[in-house]
C-alpha positions in Angstrom: -2.0 -103.7 36.4 -4.9 -101.3 36.9 -5.2 -98.1 35.0 -5.0 -94.8 36.9 -7.8 -92.4 36.0 -6.9 -89.3 34.2 -6.5 -86.4 36.7 -8.2 -83.9 34.5 -8.5 -82.5 31.0 -5.5 -82.0 28.9 -3.7 -78.7 29.5 -4.7 -77.3 26.1 -8.4 -78.0 26.8 -8.1 -76.6 30.3 -6.6 -73.4 29.0 -9.4 -73.1 26.4 -12.0 -73.7 29.1 -10.5 -71.0 31.4 -10.4 -68.6 28.5 -14.1 -69.3 27.6 -15.1 -69.0 31.3 -13.3 -65.7 31.6 -15.0 -64.4 28.4 -18.4 -65.4 29.7 -17.7 -63.7 33.1 -16.6 -60.5 31.3 -19.7 -60.6 29.1 -21.9 -61.0 32.1 -20.3 -58.0 33.8 -20.7 -55.9 30.6 -24.3 -57.0 30.3 -25.1 -55.9 33.9 -23.5 -52.5 33.2 -25.4 -52.1 30.0 -28.7 -53.0 31.8 -28.0 -50.3 34.4 -27.5 -47.7 31.7 -30.6 -48.8 29.8 -32.6 -48.6 33.0 -31.4 -45.1 33.6 -32.1 -44.1 30.0 -35.6 -45.5 30.3 -36.3 -43.5 33.4 -35.0 -40.3 31.8 -37.0 -40.9 28.6 -40.2 -41.6 30.6 -39.8 -38.5 32.7 -39.2 -36.4 29.6 -42.3 -37.8 27.9 -44.4 -37.0 31.0 -43.1 -33.4 31.1 -44.1 -33.0 27.4 -47.5 -34.5 28.0 -48.1 -32.2 31.0 -47.0 -29.2 29.0 -49.4 -30.0 26.1 -52.2 -30.7 28.5 -51.6 -27.3 30.2 -51.5 -25.5 26.9 -54.8 -27.1 25.8 -56.4 -26.2 29.2 -55.3 -22.6 28.8 -56.5 -22.4 25.2 -60.0 -23.8 26.1 -60.3 -21.5 29.1 -59.5 -18.5 26.9 -62.1 -19.6 24.3 -64.8 -20.0 27.1 -64.1 -16.5 28.3 -64.8 -14.9 24.9 
């Protein structure tokens, strides 16, 4: 009599695997959302830093121009 191969993992293992796969998929989705938020935050931060640098450069330019006139 030949043995029949097992059709698949035991039901308890299968349920654990499904749960782990679901958790990994959820973590992947959450990571993608977090990366989008980080990307937006980085763009906003860089823009704000550029505005501050431009303002400081403009103030220095005005201050030096005023000193040259005197």
